[in-house]
N, C-alpha and C positions, 0 to 999 in steps of 0.2 A: 791326112789332117796329123798336126803335130800332137805329142803326147799331151801337151798343157792344153790343148782345146779337148781334151777327153776329160779333164778334171773338172770337178765342180769345187764351190768355194768350200763347202760342207766336208770334203772330202780329206784323207790322211793318206799320206803315200809313204810306202817302206821302201826307203832307196838303195839297194844292193849296188855299191862301187866296189868291182875286182880291182885288186893291186896288180897293176904289169910290171914285168920287170923292162929294161932297156933295148929287150926286142920284142915288145909287145907281147908277150906270153903271162898271163896269168902266174901270178905267184903263190897260190893257193890261200889268199887273205883275200878279205874282203873290208870296206869301210861300211857301215849301216847305218841308216839315218831315216828319222822319222820326219818327213815335212806334211807343213799342215799351212793353210792361207790365212793371212791377216785379214783376210775379209770372212772367215768362216762364222757362219751365221749361228752355231749353238751355243747355248747358255753356258756358262761357266763350268756348272756341276757337270753336265753332259759332254762337255769339250774333254775335260781332265779325265772322266770315266773312258772315254776312248782314248785317249793318249796314253794311260795306263797299260789299257789291252795292247796298243802297238807297242807299248814297251815290254811286257809280258811276249809279245811275239819277236820280238827283237832280242829279249834272252833267251831263248831256245838256242838259240846259234851257238853262244857259249857253252851253255848248259850240256847240250850233245857234244861238244867237243869232250867236257870231261866226263860224261857220265855215259859210257860205252853201252851201255842197256837201254838208255832214253833215244840215242841212235841207232839202235837196232829195232827198236818198238816204232819209232816214225821209218825207217824203211820198211819195216813190216806191212804197215797201215797203208806207204804208198804203192807198195805190189800191190796188195788186195784190192786199192780203188782202181789203180791201173785194169786189175785184171776184171771187176764188175764193170768199168767202162768197155773193156772191149768186148763183153759179151752183151751188151745193151743193142738192140736192134738200131741200126744206124739205116739210112738211107741207102736204094739201092740205085745204080747208076743204070740208065735205061736206054738212053739213047746219045751218041754225042753226034753235033755236025758245026763245024765252023769251031766259033769261040763259045758255043754254047754246050751246055751239060744238063741233057733232062732227068731228074731223079725222082724215085718213086717213094714215099713211104709206107706204103701199101705192105703188109706182111705176107700177102698171097702172090703178090708178085716174083714170079720167078726169073726174070731176065736180070742179068747183072754185065 
C-alpha cells in the first residue's frame, strides 16, 4: 500500500526530506515541509489552528539546533519514553511453525 493511500483528506503531513551529497549520503541537512490536501474538510479556523500546530513542531528543529538545553531535554524525554516502552508487557512468542508465529498476551504464560 502506498503512503498516499494511508493519508486522509483531513490529515496534515510533516515531510522531512534529507539532503544528500553526490554519493547519496545524508549531509546532515533536512528540508521540512507541512503538507495538506486541497480537499481538507476542516473549516478555516480549525485548518489554520492545526497548521499553526504543525509549524510549531517544525520550528522545534531550528530551536533545538540553537538551544543545547532544549535539545538535551528532548533527548532525555525520548530516552525515558524508550525505557518506559521497553518495560511494558509485550506478547511472548509461544510457538512458530512454517510462516506462522503464535503469541500470547497472557502475563502468566512462561513460554518464550
